[in-house]
C-alpha positions in Angstrom: 166.4 123.2 96.6 164.2 121.6 94.5 165.2 120.7 90.7 163.5 123.4 88.3 160.4 121.7 86.8 159.9 118.4 88.8 157.4 120.2 91.0 155.7 121.4 87.9 156.0 118.3 86.4 153.8 116.1 89.4 151.0 119.1 89.1 149.8 117.0 86.0 149.3 113.8 87.6 146.0 114.7 89.6 144.8 116.4 86.5 145.2 113.1 84.3 143.8 111.2 86.8 140.4 113.6 87.0 140.2 113.6 83.2 140.7 109.8 83.6 137.6 109.3 86.3 135.5 111.9 84.7 135.2 110.1 81.2 134.4 106.4 83.0 131.6 107.9 85.3 128.7 107.7 82.8 129.5 103.9 81.9 130.1 103.1 85.3 127.0 104.8 86.4 124.8 103.0 83.3 126.2 99.7 84.6 125.3 100.5 88.2 121.7 101.9 87.2 121.2 98.5 85.1 121.9 96.3 88.3 119.5 98.2 90.2 116.8 98.3 87.9 116.4 94.7 87.0 118.1 93.5 90.7 117.3 96.3 93.3 114.4 98.5 94.1 111.7 100.0 91.7 111.9 103.4 90.3 110.2 106.0 91.7 109.4 109.6 89.8 108.8 110.9 86.4 111.3 110.3 83.6 111.9 112.8 80.9 113.3 111.4 77.8 115.8 113.4 75.2 119.0 113.1 73.2 120.6 111.0 70.6 119.5 107.2 70.3 122.9 105.8 72.0 122.7 108.1 74.6 118.8 107.8 75.1 118.9 104.1 76.0 121.5 104.8 78.8 120.1 107.8 80.2 116.6 106.2 80.4 117.8 103.7 82.3 120.1 106.0 84.4 117.4 108.4 85.2 115.2 105.9 86.3 117.8 104.5 88.8 118.8 107.7 89.8 115.5 108.2 91.8 116.1 105.3 93.8 117.2 107.5 96.7 114.0 109.0 97.3 112.0 105.8 98.1 110.4 105.9 101.3 111.2 104.5 104.3 109.9 101.3 105.7 107.2 103.2 108.1 106.0 104.7 104.9 106.3 102.2 102.1 109.0 99.2 101.6 111.3 98.0 98.9 112.6 94.7 98.6 115.0 93.4 101.5 118.4 92.5 100.3 118.5 89.0 101.7 115.6 86.5 102.2 116.1 86.0 106.0 115.8 89.9 106.4 112.5 89.4 104.9 111.1 86.7 106.6 112.4 86.5 110.0 112.2 83.1 111.3 109.8 82.8 114.2 109.5 80.0 117.0 106.6 76.9 117.1 104.3 76.8 114.1 104.6 79.9 112.6 108.5 79.5 111.9 108.2 79.7 108.6 104.8 81.5 107.4 105.8 81.5 103.6 106.5 77.8 103.5 104.2 76.7 100.0 104.3 80.3 98.8 107.4 81.1 98.1 108.2 82.6 94.5 111.6 82.6 92.8 112.3 85.5 90.1 114.6 84.1 87.4 117.6 86.6 86.6 117.0 87.0 83.0 120.2 88.5 80.7 119.1 92.1 80.1 118.2 91.3 76.4 115.1 89.7 77.4 113.7 93.3 79.6 116.2 96.0 80.4 117.5 96.0 76.8 113.5 96.5 75.5 112.6 98.6 77.7 115.6 101.2 77.0 114.2 101.2 73.4 111.1 102.6 74.5 111.4 105.6 72.3 111.0 103.7 69.0 108.6 101.1 69.5 105.9 102.7 67.9 107.0 104.6 64.7 104.6 107.5 65.7 104.8 107.9 69.4 107.7 108.0 72.5 106.5 105.4 74.8 109.0 106.4 77.1 107.1 109.0 79.0 104.3 106.7 79.6 106.9 104.3 81.6 107.8 107.0 83.9 107.1 106.4 87.9 107.5 102.9 87.8 105.7 102.4 84.6 102.5 104.3 85.8 103.3 107.3 83.6 102.4 110.6 84.6 99.8 111.7 87.1 96.1 112.7 85.5 95.1 116.1 85.3 92.6 116.3 88.1 91.8 119.9 87.6 88.0 119.3 87.5 88.3 116.7 90.4 87.0 113.7 88.9 90.0 111.9 90.5 91.3 111.7 94.0 94.3 113.8 94.5 97.2 111.0 94.9 97.2 107.4 93.2 96.3 108.6 89.4 98.2 108.0 86.7 97.7 108.1 83.0 98.8 104.6 82.5 98.7 103.0 79.2 96.3 100.0 78.6 99.3 97.5 77.4 102.3 98.8 79.8 101.7 95.8 82.6 105.1 94.2 81.7 107.1 96.6 84.0 104.5 97.5 86.5 104.0 93.7 86.9 107.6 93.0 87.2 108.5 95.5 89.9 105.3 94.5 91.8 106.2 90.7 92.2 109.6 91.8 93.2 107.6 93.5 96.4 106.0 89.9 97.0 106.3 89.2 100.9 107.7 85.4 100.4 110.6 85.9 97.7 113.2 83.3 97.7 116.8 83.0 96.4 116.5 79.0 96.2 114.4 77.7 93.5 114.0 74.7 95.3 112.0 76.1 97.9 109.7 78.1 95.4 106.0 77.0 94.7 106.1 79.0 91.2 109.1 80.4 89.4 108.8 84.1 87.7 110.3 84.8 84.4 110.7 88.6 84.2 110.2 88.4 80.1 108.9 91.7 78.9 106.9 89.7 76.2 104.2 92.6 75.5 106.8 95.2 74.9 109.1 92.8 72.6 106.1 91.9 70.3 105.0 95.4 70.1 108.8 96.8 69.2 108.4 94.4 65.9 105.1 94.8 65.0 106.1 97.1 62.1 108.5 97.0 59.4 109.8 93.6 60.9 110.2 89.9 59.3 108.7 87.1 60.9 112.0 86.0 62.1 113.0 89.0 63.9 109.5 88.9 65.6 110.2 85.6 66.6 113.8 85.7 67.5 113.5 86.6 71.2 110.7 84.2 72.1 113.0 81.4 70.4 115.9 82.7 72.3 114.2 82.9 75.8 112.9 79.2 75.5 116.2 78.0 74.5 117.6 79.5 77.5 114.7 78.5 80.1 115.0 74.9 79.1 118.7 75.0 79.7 118.1 75.8 83.3 118.1 73.3 86.1 115.1 75.2 87.5 113.2 74.2 84.5 113.9 70.6 84.7 112.1 70.4 88.3 108.4 70.4 86.4 109.3 70.7 82.9 108.3 74.2 83.2 105.4 74.0 84.7 105.8 75.9 88.0 106.8 78.8 85.4 105.0 82.1 84.7 105.4 84.6 82.6 103.6 87.9 81.5 102.4 89.8 78.4 100.7 92.7 78.7 99.1 92.8 75.9 96.3 90.0 74.1 96.8 86.7 73.3 95.9 87.9 69.5 99.6 89.7 69.2 101.4 86.2 70.0 99.3 83.3 67.7 100.7 83.8 64.5 100.0 81.1 62.4 102.6 81.1 59.5 105.7 82.5 58.6 104.4 85.6 56.6 106.3 88.7 57.1 102.8 90.4 56.8 101.0 88.4 59.5 100.7 90.4 62.9 102.0 89.4 65.8 104.6 86.5 66.7 104.8 82.7 67.8 105.1 83.2 71.4 102.2 81.1 72.6 102.9 78.7 69.9 106.1 77.3 71.4 105.8 74.2 73.3 107.7 75.5 76.4 106.3 78.6 76.6 102.8 76.2 76.3 104.1 74.2 79.8 104.1 77.9 81.4 101.4 80.1 82.8 101.1 82.8 80.6 99.3 85.8 81.8 97.8 88.1 79.2 95.1 90.7 79.1 92.7 88.7 76.8 92.8 85.0 75.5 91.2 83.8 72.3 88.1 81.7 72.1 89.8 78.6 70.9 92.8 78.6 73.3 92.5 78.0 77.0 96.0 77.8 78.5 96.5 81.6 78.6 95.3 83.0 81.6 93.9 86.5 81.5 94.3 89.2 84.4 92.8 92.5 84.5 94.0 95.6 82.3 95.7 98.2 84.2 93.6 100.9 85.1 94.6 104.8 85.9 94.1 104.0 89.6 97.2 102.6 91.8 96.7 103.3 95.0 100.3 103.3 97.5 98.1 102.9 100.8 95.1 101.0 102.2 93.4 104.3 103.0 93.3 105.2 99.5 91.5 102.3 98.3 89.1 102.7 101.5 88.5 106.5 100.7 88.1 106.1 97.2 85.3 103.3 97.9 83.7 105.9 100.2 83.6 108.3 97.6 81.9 106.0 95.1 79.4 104.6 97.4 78.2 108.1 98.2 77.9 109.2 94.6 74.6 110.2 92.9 74.1 108.1 89.8 72.2 110.4 87.4 72.0 108.3 84.5 70.6 104.9 84.3 73.2 103.8 81.5 75.8 105.2 79.4 78.4 104.4 76.8 81.4 105.5 75.6 83.4 104.9 72.7 83.5 104.8 69.0 81.2 103.6 65.8 82.7 101.6 63.3 81.8 102.8 60.1 83.1 100.1 58.0 81.3 97.6 60.1 77.6 97.9 59.7 76.8 94.8 62.1 79.0 96.1 64.7 77.0 96.2 67.9 78.8 99.4 68.7 76.5 101.2 65.9 73.3 99.6 67.3 74.1 101.1 71.2 74.8 104.2 69.6 71.7 104.3 67.8 69.7 103.0 70.9 71.4 105.4 73.4 70.5 108.7 71.5 67.0 107.3 71.3 67.2 107.1 75.2 68.7 110.6 75.5 66.3 110.8 78.7 68.3 107.8 80.3 71.5 107.4 78.2 74.9 109.6 78.5 76.7 109.1 74.8 80.5 109.9 75.1 81.3 109.4 71.5 85.0 108.9 70.3 85.0 109.8 66.7 88.2 109.4 64.9 90.4 112.3 65.1 88.8 114.0 68.2 91.1 113.8 71.4 88.1 114.0 74.1 88.4 110.7 74.9 92.2 110.5 75.5 91.6 112.6 78.7 90.1 110.0 81.1 88.1 112.3 83.0 85.9 112.9 80.1 84.4 109.6 80.6 85.3 108.6 83.8 83.3 111.6 85.2 80.1 110.3 83.3 80.9 106.7 84.5 80.6 108.1 88.0 77.3 109.5 87.5 75.8 106.5 85.9 74.1 103.2 87.1 75.0 100.8 84.4 78.1 101.1 81.8 77.8 99.5 78.2 80.9 97.5 77.4 80.6 95.9 74.2 83.3 94.4 72.5 85.6 96.5 70.9 88.7 95.4 68.0 88.7 92.6 70.5 86.1 91.1 72.9 87.7 92.6 76.0 87.9 96.4 76.8 90.0 98.3 79.7 87.0 100.4 80.1 84.9 97.5 81.8 87.4 97.9 84.6 87.2 101.5 84.5 83.2 101.4 85.2 84.1 99.0 88.0 86.9 101.4 89.4 83.6 104.4 89.4 80.8 102.0 91.0 79.1 101.5 87.3 77.7 97.9 86.9 78.8 96.9 83.2 76.8 95.9 81.0 78.3 93.3 78.8 77.0 91.5 75.7 79.3 88.6 75.2 80.5 86.1 77.9 84.4 86.9 76.2 84.3 90.0 77.4 84.5 89.1 81.3 83.0 86.0 82.5 85.4 83.6 80.2 88.2 85.4 80.8 89.1 86.8 84.2 88.1 83.7 86.5 90.6 84.6 89.1 89.6 88.0 90.0 85.6 88.1 89.4 83.0 86.5 90.9 81.7 83.4 89.5 78.1 84.6 90.1 78.0 87.1 87.3 74.7 88.7 88.2 75.8 90.2 91.4 77.7 93.0 89.6 77.2 93.0 86.2 74.4 92.8 83.4 74.5 90.4 80.4 72.4 91.2 76.9 73.3 88.8 73.9 74.5 90.6 71.1 72.9 88.7 68.5 69.4 90.1 70.1 70.5 93.6 69.8 72.1 93.1 66.4 68.3 91.4 65.9 66.4 94.5 67.3 64.6 92.6 69.7 66.0 93.9 72.5 65.6 97.3 74.2 68.6 98.2 76.6 66.9 100.8 78.2 63.8 98.6 78.7 66.0 95.7 80.0 68.0 97.8 82.4 64.7 99.5 83.8 63.4 96.4 84.6 66.1 95.8 87.2 64.4 96.9 90.7 66.7 99.6 92.4 67.5 97.5 95.2 68.6 95.0 93.3 70.5 97.6 91.0 71.9 99.2 94.0 73.2 95.8 95.5 74.8 95.4 92.3 76.9 98.8 92.5 77.8 98.0 96.0 79.0 94.8 94.9 81.1 96.0 92.0 82.4 98.7 94.4 83.7 96.1 96.4 85.6 94.4 93.9 88.0 97.2 93.2 90.7 96.4 95.5 91.1 92.9 93.4 91.4 94.8 90.3 93.4 97.4 90.8 97.7 97.2 90.3 99.1 99.2 93.0 101.6 101.6 93.3 105.1 99.5 92.7 106.8 102.4 94.7 105.3 101.4 97.9 103.2 98.8 99.5 99.7 98.2 100.6 99.4 97.3 104.2 96.5 94.9 104.2 94.7 94.8 100.8 95.2 92.4 98.3 95.5 93.6 94.8 95.7 92.1 91.3 98.9 91.2 91.7 98.1 89.4 94.8 95.1 87.3 93.7 97.1 86.5 90.6 99.8 85.1 92.6 97.9 83.3 95.0 95.4 81.6 91.7 99.2 80.7 90.5 100.9 78.8 93.5 97.4 77.0 93.8 97.4 75.9 90.5 100.9 74.8 90.7 100.2 72.9 93.9 97.7 71.2 92.3 99.6 69.8 89.5 102.3 68.7 92.1 100.0 66.8 94.0 98.4 65.3 90.5 102.1 64.5 89.7 102.5 62.3 93.4 99.4 60.9 92.7 100.4 59.7 89.7 104.1 58.7 91.2 102.3 57.0 93.7 99.9 54.8 91.3 103.0 53.8 89.2 104.7 52.4 92.2 101.2 50.4 93.4 101.4 49.1 89.7 104.5 47.7 90.4 103.8 44.5 92.3 105.8 41.8 93.8 105.2 38.4 93.7 106.7 35.0 95.5 108.2 32.6 93.6 108.0 28.8 94.2 111.5 28.7 95.2 111.0 31.7 97.8 112.7 34.2 95.7 111.0 37.8 94.8 110.1 38.6 91.1 109.1 42.2 90.4 106.6 42.2 88.1 105.5 45.6 86.4 101.9 45.9 84.6 
């Protein structure tokens, strides 16, 4: 017979273990999701953000990673494999390593350089919660396509400064990744430089704005991977313009941080949305658009649709006036468009109006227009130029820094094949009529320009990082190819200099038959 109370006491043990396990589960999940976001497959589905500040940062990463199990299989899209050998099976003969000379190594950065920044998305801006714009692997929410302007799949309300996360996840899909940095042609630093600067633009002093950039430079330059070429094989991205990273003074009131002024950063290839006129070393790549195809067929279908679209308007301008700047070219273009009502469609974005926040408002007009005016805005470049090309609308630029001097990796060197340049000083002086200039272009020439613009679409879009295009090379593929070519040229130049130094060391035979090495 059992003694009284012994059996009843044992009943508390499973309950106690259950309570301990239950309390530990949320923290275990947070650790698990962090490891997967920055060491595993990309995120996949919309995220909703709610809760208190401390809980929200953990919940955001957790909700992202809870979608990983929904990723499609290899037949419907691929994710990064566990090992390099699985991803690149060895082949016999000359194709034994198709990735030779093309490998990319991704630095495993501490989370303060990416994951921790991402977790604070709710408070980056004082007036808006940006977490909703980072759903779907950074693409944002699907666009409202009730009017049929877009295709049924692949279109999202993507923030035009949201490329940091998208680019990181796309690089993780690259065909030739390696865990051996000595084999790498280029090394990627997944620092969210654009997200970092924006979280400190308002209400922070200069030291705070620069802290993480300085921390990154210190971390990188201590790494053995850095010493191989002093960082010249490394590349890093900011999804913002160079203006945000070139603060000159230590004044708290001056805009941006000093990221681009750090010597270590200047050794790397820095990808930005726009470079400044006085610096050459940042390398601009296209703004992210609303189109993120998951399959080759989505691109081909969209191109066919744009080729078949009827162009009702000769030219259009979508944008707002600059009332505080009477010399702004935008004001001149709006007046010219109003005066050419028969040929020009104006989509005027007035202050306080929400119509231009809906991409279908202007995208539908672009699709029905032959030429789209792309003047400078707050800076020389605009995402609208890439939206226009996606709609098959030939962009009309008014300054070479709006495209030609920027996106040399992604746009044809022969600018006249896909665009028009009208010098802005002539427009301001009243010496040029936009309508007359565009009407002088023969219809067959304009049609060829339209077809060329439509042909550029694949290399200007950022594919959905949750799946993988079959054969088409998107903007990330084009960028990686250009970086690898650049690094290979640097390596070859270093080898050439080494050979020259070697040849400068000549051996001369002394009179007694000895050998004397003389350096010049």
